[in-house]
C-alpha positions in Angstrom: -15.6 -30.4 23.8 -13.2 -30.6 26.7 -9.6 -29.5 26.2 -6.4 -29.3 28.1 -3.1 -27.8 27.1 -0.6 -30.6 27.3 2.7 -29.5 25.6 4.6 -26.3 25.1 7.8 -24.9 23.9 10.6 -24.8 26.5 13.6 -23.0 25.3 12.4 -23.5 21.7 11.9 -27.3 21.9 8.6 -29.0 22.1 8.0 -30.8 25.4 6.4 -34.1 24.6 3.1 -34.8 26.6 3.0 -37.6 29.1 0.4 -40.4 29.0 -3.1 -39.2 28.2 -5.3 -38.4 31.2 -9.0 -37.9 31.4 -10.0 -34.4 30.5 -11.0 -32.3 33.6 -14.5 -31.1 34.1 -13.3 -27.5 33.6 -10.7 -27.1 30.8 -7.4 -25.8 32.3 -3.9 -25.4 31.0 -1.0 -27.4 32.5 1.6 -25.5 34.5 4.0 -25.4 31.6 2.4 -22.8 29.3 4.5 -19.7 29.6 7.7 -20.6 27.6 8.1 -19.5 24.0 10.4 -18.0 21.4 10.7 -14.2 21.2 10.4 -13.1 17.6 10.7 -9.4 18.3 10.0 -7.0 21.2 6.5 -7.7 22.4 6.0 -10.7 20.0 6.3 -14.4 21.3 5.6 -17.6 19.4 4.9 -21.0 21.1 3.1 -24.3 20.2 1.3 -26.8 22.4 -1.0 -29.8 22.2 -4.6 -29.8 23.2 -6.0 -33.1 24.4 -9.5 -33.8 23.0 -11.9 -36.8 23.0 -10.8 -37.6 19.4 -7.1 -37.2 19.9 -4.6 -34.4 20.2 -4.8 -31.1 18.4 -1.7 -29.1 18.0 -1.9 -25.3 18.3 0.5 -22.6 17.1 0.2 -19.3 19.0 1.5 -15.8 18.6 1.2 -13.5 21.7 1.3 -9.8 20.9 1.9 -7.1 23.5 0.1 -4.0 22.1 1.4 -1.8 24.9 4.9 -2.1 23.3 5.3 1.0 21.1 7.4 -1.0 18.7 4.5 -3.4 17.9 1.6 -2.9 15.6 -1.1 -5.1 14.0 -2.6 -4.6 10.6 -4.4 -6.1 7.6 -2.6 -8.4 5.2 -4.3 -8.5 1.8 -3.3 -8.6 -1.9 -4.0 -5.0 -2.5 -7.4 -5.7 -4.1 -10.5 -6.7 -2.2 -11.5 -9.2 -4.9 -8.2 -11.3 -4.9 -6.4 -14.0 -3.0 -2.7 -14.8 -2.2 -0.7 -17.0 0.1 -0.3 -15.7 3.6 3.5 -16.1 3.5 3.6 -13.9 0.4 1.4 -11.3 2.0 3.5 -11.3 5.1 6.8 -11.1 3.2 5.5 -8.2 1.1 4.7 -6.2 4.3 7.8 -7.4 6.2 5.6 -8.8 9.0 7.2 -10.7 11.8 4.2 -13.0 12.0 0.6 -13.4 11.1 -2.4 -15.7 10.6 -5.0 -16.0 7.9 -8.2 -14.0 8.2 -11.8 -13.8 7.1 -13.9 -16.4 5.3 -14.2 -15.6 1.6 -16.1 -16.2 -1.7 -14.8 -19.5 -3.0 -15.6 -21.3 -6.3 -19.3 -21.3 -7.2 -20.1 -23.1 -10.5 -23.8 -22.7 -10.0 -23.6 -19.0 -11.1 -22.7 -18.9 -14.8 -21.0 -15.6 -15.4 -20.9 -14.9 -11.7 -17.6 -16.6 -10.9 -16.0 -16.5 -7.4 -14.3 -13.3 -6.6 -12.1 -14.4 -3.7 -13.4 -11.4 -1.7 -13.9 -11.7 2.1 -17.3 -12.1 3.8 -17.1 -9.4 6.4 -16.0 -5.8 6.7 -12.3 -4.8 6.3 -10.4 -1.7 7.3 -6.6 -1.1 6.8 -4.7 1.8 8.1 -7.9 3.6 8.9 -9.1 3.3 5.3 -12.5 1.5 4.8 -12.2 -1.2 2.2 -15.5 -3.1 2.2 -18.7 -3.9 4.0 -20.3 -7.2 4.9 -22.4 -9.4 2.6 -25.9 -10.5 3.7 -25.9 -13.3 6.4 -27.3 -15.9 3.9 -24.5 -15.2 1.4 -21.6 -16.0 3.7 -19.2 -19.0 3.7 -18.2 -20.9 6.8 -19.7 -22.6 9.8 -23.2 -21.6 11.0 -23.1 -18.3 12.9 -23.8 -18.4 16.6 -27.3 -17.0 17.5 -27.3 -13.2 17.7 -24.3 -12.7 15.5 -24.0 -11.6 11.9 -21.5 -11.1 9.0 -20.9 -7.6 10.3 -18.9 -8.8 13.3 -15.2 -7.7 13.4 -12.0 -8.0 15.4 -10.4 -4.6 15.3 -7.8 -2.2 16.7 -9.1 1.2 17.6 -7.3 4.5 17.3 -6.5 4.1 21.0 -4.4 1.0 20.2 -6.6 -1.5 21.9 -8.0 -4.7 20.4 -11.7 -5.2 20.6 -14.7 -7.1 19.2 -17.2 -4.9 17.3 -19.8 -4.8 14.6 -19.4 -2.6 11.5 -22.4 -1.4 9.6 -22.4 0.4 6.2 -23.7 4.0 6.4 -24.1 5.3 2.9 -26.3 6.8 0.3 -26.7 7.7 -3.4 -28.1 11.2 -4.0 -29.3 12.5 -7.3 -31.6 15.3 -8.4 -34.5 12.9 -8.0 -33.8 12.1 -4.4 -31.6 9.9 -2.2 -31.6 6.1 -1.8 -29.6 4.1 0.8 -26.4 2.5 -0.3 -26.4 -1.2 0.9 -23.3 -2.5 -0.6 -19.6 -1.5 -0.6 -17.0 -3.5 -2.4 -18.8 -6.8 -1.5 -19.4 -9.9 -3.6 -23.1 -10.1 -2.8 -25.7 -7.3 -2.6 -28.9 -7.5 -0.7 -32.0 -8.1 -2.9 -33.4 -4.8 -4.2 -30.4 -2.7 -3.4 -27.7 -0.5 -4.8 -24.0 -1.0 -4.0 -20.8 0.8 -4.9 -17.5 -0.6 -6.1 -14.3 1.5 -5.9 -10.7 1.1 -7.1 -10.0 -1.0 -4.0 -12.2 -3.8 -5.5 -9.7 -4.8 -8.2 -10.3 -6.5 -11.5 -12.8 -9.2 -10.5 -16.2 -9.4 -12.2 -19.0 -7.4 -10.5 -21.6 -9.9 -11.7 -21.4 -12.1 -8.6 -22.8 -9.2 -6.6 -26.2 -9.7 -8.2 -26.4 -13.5 -7.6 -28.1 -15.4 -4.8 -30.5 -13.9 -2.3 -30.3 -12.6 1.3 -31.1 -16.1 2.6 -29.9 -18.5 -0.2 -26.3 -18.2 -1.5 -26.9 -20.6 -4.4 -30.0 -18.9 -5.8 -29.8 -17.7 -9.4 -28.4 -14.4 -10.4 -31.0 -11.6 -10.8 -32.3 -10.9 -14.3 -32.9 -7.2 -13.5 -29.5 -5.4 -13.1 -28.0 -2.1 -14.0 -24.6 -0.4 -13.7 -23.7 3.3 -13.5 -20.2 4.7 -13.6 -19.6 8.0 -11.7 -16.5 10.2 -11.9 -16.1 13.6 -10.2 -19.8 13.6 -9.3 -21.2 13.0 -12.7 -22.4 9.9 -14.6 -19.9 9.0 -17.3 -21.4 5.7 -18.4 -24.4 3.3 -18.0 -24.7 -0.4 -18.8 -27.4 -3.1 -18.6 -25.1 -5.6 -17.0 -22.3 -5.4 -14.4 -18.8 -5.3 -15.8 -15.3 -6.3 -14.8 -11.8 -4.8 -14.9 -10.1 -2.3 -12.8 -11.8 0.9 -11.7 -9.8 4.1 -11.9 -9.0 5.9 -8.7 -11.6 8.6 -8.1 -14.2 6.6 -10.1 -17.1 4.8 -8.5 -19.3 2.1 -10.1 -22.8 1.7 -8.9 -24.5 -1.7 -9.3 -28.2 -2.2 -8.7 -30.3 -5.3 -8.6 -34.1 -5.7 -8.8 -35.6 -2.5 -7.3 -32.1 -1.1 -7.0 -31.6 -1.5 -10.8 -34.9 0.4 -11.4 -33.5 3.3 -9.3 -30.3 3.5 -11.4 -32.1 3.3 -14.7 -33.3 6.8 -14.1 -29.8 8.1 -14.5 -28.2 9.3 -17.7 -24.7 10.4 -18.7 -24.0 13.8 -17.4 -26.4 13.6 -14.4 -25.0 14.7 -11.0 -24.6 12.0 -8.4 -23.2 12.1 -4.9 -22.1 8.8 -3.3 -21.4 8.6 0.4 -20.1 5.6 2.3 -18.4 4.7 5.6 -18.3 1.9 8.1 -19.6 2.7 11.6 -19.9 0.8 14.9 -23.3 2.0 16.2 -22.8 0.4 19.6 -19.3 1.7 20.5 -18.7 4.6 18.0 -15.1 3.5 18.0 -12.8 4.7 15.1 -11.0 1.6 13.8 -7.6 1.7 12.2 -7.7 -2.0 11.5 -10.7 -4.4 11.3 -11.3 -7.9 9.9 -14.4 -10.1 9.6 -15.2 -13.4 11.3 -17.4 -14.1 14.3 -17.1 -14.1 18.1 -16.9 -17.4 20.1 -16.0 -16.0 23.5 -17.1 -12.9 25.3 -16.1 -11.7 28.8 -14.6 -15.1 29.4 -17.8 -17.1 28.5 -18.4 -19.1 25.3 -21.3 -17.8 23.2 -24.4 -19.9 23.5 -25.2 -22.3 20.6 -21.6 -22.9 19.5 -21.2 -26.0 17.4 -19.8 -29.0 19.3 -20.2 -31.6 16.7 -17.4 -32.0 14.2 -13.7 -31.1 14.7 -11.8 -29.2 12.1 -8.7 -27.0 11.7 -9.3 -23.6 13.1 -7.8 -20.1 13.2 -8.7 -17.7 15.9 -7.8 -14.4 17.5 -8.1 -13.7 21.3 -8.1 -10.5 23.4 -6.7 -10.2 26.9 -5.4 -7.5 29.3 -8.1 -5.0 28.6 -7.4 -5.1 24.9 -3.6 -4.7 25.1 -2.7 -8.4 24.5 -3.6 -10.1 21.2 -3.5 -13.9 20.8 -3.3 -15.4 17.3 -3.8 -19.1 17.0 -3.9 -21.6 14.2 -4.2 -25.4 14.5 -1.8 -27.8 12.8 -3.0 -29.9 9.8 -0.4 -32.7 10.2 -1.8 -36.2 9.8 -1.6 -36.9 13.6 -3.5 -33.8 14.5 -6.3 -33.5 11.9 -9.1 -34.2 14.3 -8.9 -30.4 15.1 -11.4 -28.7 17.4 -15.1 -28.0 17.3 -16.1 -24.4 17.5 -17.0 -24.9 21.1 -13.7 -26.5 21.7 -11.9 -23.6 20.1 -13.6 -21.2 22.5 -12.5 -23.3 25.4 -8.9 -23.5 24.1 -8.7 -19.7 23.6 -10.0 -19.1 27.2 -7.4 -21.6 28.5 -4.7 -19.7 26.5 -5.7 -16.5 28.4 -8.2 -14.8 26.2 -11.2 -13.0 27.6 -12.8 -12.5 24.2 -12.1 -14.6 21.1 -13.0 -14.5 17.4 -13.2 -17.4 14.9 -11.5 -16.9 11.6 -11.4 -19.0 8.4 -10.3 -22.6 9.1 -9.8 -25.9 7.2 -7.3 -25.6 4.4 -7.0 -21.9 5.0 -5.6 -22.2 8.6 -2.0 -20.8 8.4 0.3 -19.2 10.9 3.7 -17.7 9.9 6.6 -16.2 11.8 9.8 -14.5 10.8 13.0 -15.5 12.6 15.1 -12.5 13.7 17.2 -11.5 10.7 15.4 -13.8 8.2 14.3 -12.4 4.8 11.2 -14.5 4.6 8.7 -16.0 7.0 8.3 -19.6 7.9 4.9 -21.4 7.8 4.8 -22.9 11.3 1.8 -25.2 11.0 1.0 -27.8 8.4 -1.9 -26.4 6.2 -4.7 -28.9 5.8 -4.4 -28.8 2.0 -0.8 -30.0 2.1 0.3 -26.5 1.1 -0.8 -22.9 1.6 -4.2 -22.0 0.3 -4.5 -18.5 -1.2 -6.6 -16.5 1.2 -8.4 -13.2 1.0 -6.7 -11.5 3.9 -4.9 -12.0 7.2 -3.8 -10.4 10.4 -0.2 -9.2 10.3 2.1 -8.4 13.2 4.8 -5.7 12.7 7.7 -4.6 14.8 10.2 -1.8 14.6 11.2 -1.0 11.0 8.6 -3.4 9.7 5.7 -1.4 11.1 3.4 0.0 8.4 
């Protein structure tokens, strides 16, 4: 996919592109790509058109200067891992000045009776330094095919040093009893690996935990396991056991262990009153960075080069985040779903477009009907949806990336 930026905001008005020209061999922006609308100190919005073989795609872009002490970036989510809400509602609740939708998520699955969709995201999530969830197995994810060498554990995050980066978060956890210790392989996620034990906390919400025992590590649509067990732990002791996963809110300070297959057999050895210690955290074994914010998706651009094996077949609406200036500039992009722009971009075309916009690294987020970008005009009480979502209106999403400034920081 060859792309060229062909229209931008100039003083807040869209400059119409001239007659279409053949795409250059190396994608490059036109000279008029720097104008935009300042939403807050360090936060600029602009829009531009991208010429493709199938027609124009319109992009909406937020540029965030992370060096500005008045600016911060954080997770937008409904307050529960297993829930969805419109991005505009999430942004308004947190008084964000802008944002885009985030990770792919567990959408409706009728093939799992009793294991209804949870709305929970695919990848890891961290908010304000608090670890919310780990990643599902690769075969249980939703979204385009992952590029070779990547996994559901990929994240875009902000470290405690205030810099944006791409990383990979792995669950480090265990369940210890008087009989021994077993690894914990799930943490507030809608799908557990076959033969494993996972934990759900009060951050999960009220969604059913049955879906976590459905499918396999390689086949999302496989039947639910017929060997499951659940153990509820509070203050280090078992307070309840059950032969099936439950639903409903979990009290703060309480943890619910769910086992499937061999993991269920491990949990069946526990009785009410037994001592149990559950330990879990997310770690980046490659960089050992402490993240204050992280969201799932997958990389498409590293060190200025597209990842090998990116899909270049079908165009679609896309959302992406890019990193520039040694991690101190964040680019948040969403394509427009208006009728004249619905050809969108391929994944390979998205990588090229993010590089043209100035990103050195880029990360693909959920697209299609989920693609949404919102901004708040100075003094406005509510945000405005800047693009036209592909479903004709906002689709409730699992999470998003929020941009905060001044009094709105949180």
